[in-house]
C-alpha positions in Angstrom: -3.7 8.0 -0.2 -5.4 8.2 -3.6 -2.2 7.1 -5.3 -2.2 3.9 -3.1 -5.8 3.2 -4.0 -5.2 3.8 -7.7 -2.3 1.3 -7.5 -4.7 -1.2 -5.7 -7.0 -1.1 -8.7 -4.2 -1.6 -11.2 -2.6 -4.4 -9.1 -6.0 -6.1 -8.8 -6.4 -6.0 -12.6 -3.0 -7.5 -13.2 -3.6 -10.3 -10.7 -6.9 -11.0 -12.3 -5.3 -11.0 -15.8 -2.6 -13.4 -14.9 -4.7 -15.6 -12.5 -2.3 -14.8 -9.7 -4.1 -16.5 -6.7 -1.3 -15.7 -4.2 -1.6 -11.9 -4.9 -5.4 -12.1 -4.9 -5.5 -14.1 -1.7 -3.5 -11.3 0.0 -5.4 -8.6 -1.7 -9.0 -9.8 -0.8 -10.4 -9.5 2.7 -11.2 -12.8 4.3 -15.0 -12.0 4.1 -14.7 -10.7 0.5 -17.9 -10.9 -1.6 -17.8 -10.5 -5.4 -20.9 -9.8 -7.4 -20.6 -10.8 -11.1 -22.2 -9.1 -14.1 -25.1 -11.6 -14.1 -25.8 -11.1 -10.4 -24.0 -14.2 -9.0 -22.1 -13.9 -5.7 -18.8 -15.5 -4.9 -17.0 -15.7 -1.6 -13.2 -15.2 -1.5 -12.7 -19.0 -1.7 -15.0 -19.3 -4.7 -13.4 -16.3 -6.4 -9.9 -17.8 -6.1 -11.1 -21.4 -6.9 -12.1 -20.2 -10.4 -8.4 -19.7 -11.1 -7.1 -22.6 -9.1 -9.3 -25.0 -11.1 -8.2 -23.5 -14.5 -11.8 -22.9 -15.4 -11.4 -19.1 -15.6 -8.8 -17.7 -18.1 -8.5 -14.0 -19.0 -7.1 -13.4 -22.5 -7.2 -9.7 -21.9 -8.0 -7.7 -18.7 -7.6 -4.0 -17.9 -8.7 -1.4 -15.5 -9.0 2.4 -16.0 -10.7 5.5 -14.9 -10.8 5.3 -11.2 -13.1 7.5 -9.3 -12.1 7.3 -5.7 -13.9 8.4 -2.5 -12.7 7.7 1.0 -14.7 7.4 4.1 -12.3 7.0 7.0 -10.9 3.5 6.8 -13.1 2.6 3.8 -12.8 3.6 0.1 -15.0 3.3 -2.9 -13.3 2.8 -6.3 -15.3 3.0 -9.5 -13.8 2.3 -12.8 -14.1 0.4 -16.1 -12.7 -3.0 -16.7 -12.2 -4.4 -20.1 -11.8 -8.1 -20.6 -11.9 -11.0 -22.9 -12.5 -14.1 -20.8 -13.2 -17.8 -21.2 -14.8 -20.1 -18.6 -14.4 -23.8 -18.9 -13.1 -23.3 -22.4 -16.0 -21.1 -23.7 -15.6 -17.4 -24.3 -18.0 -15.9 -21.8 -17.2 -12.2 -21.3 -15.9 -9.8 -23.9 -16.4 -6.1 -23.4 -16.5 -3.3 -20.9 -17.8 -3.5 -17.4 -18.4 -0.9 -14.7 -16.8 -2.1 -11.5 -17.3 -0.8 -8.0 -14.8 -1.9 -5.4 -15.1 -1.4 -1.7 -11.6 -1.3 0.0 -10.9 -1.3 3.7 -7.8 -0.3 5.5 -6.1 -3.2 7.2 -3.0 -2.1 9.1 -0.7 -0.5 6.6 -2.4 -1.5 3.4 -5.8 -1.7 1.7 -7.8 -4.9 1.0 -10.8 -5.4 -1.2 -13.9 -6.3 0.7 -16.2 -6.4 -2.3 -16.4 -6.0 -6.0 -19.6 -5.4 -8.0 -19.4 -5.8 -11.8 -22.1 -4.8 -14.3 -22.0 -5.0 -18.0 -21.4 -1.5 -19.4 -21.9 -2.3 -23.1 -25.5 -3.5 -22.5 -26.5 -0.1 -21.1 -24.3 2.2 -23.3 -26.6 2.2 -26.2 
């Protein structure tokens, strides 16, 4: 099970890096809620629309160091994402971020119900 969840984190990072909305649409639960590093919240539609509009572009995006805990049909994945990102043509996020993902079992695979991202570099010092 942990291997599948590790793969989920890596697949999510690759879909984010490439702006693959089809994969993200399948990967995110319908009631997904993402919390960004500045505290903003985005629904699944809003999360995907950032890519569909071309506003959000990742120049680099990675995911590493999962800590995984399972609770029946739910799992918590904690890791570090590294990214270099532009939004509407302006570089907005460069650095390392602690990310907590909540995944839920949906039939034979896992979907992301929520992601909470906080700036790790701001607190590291």
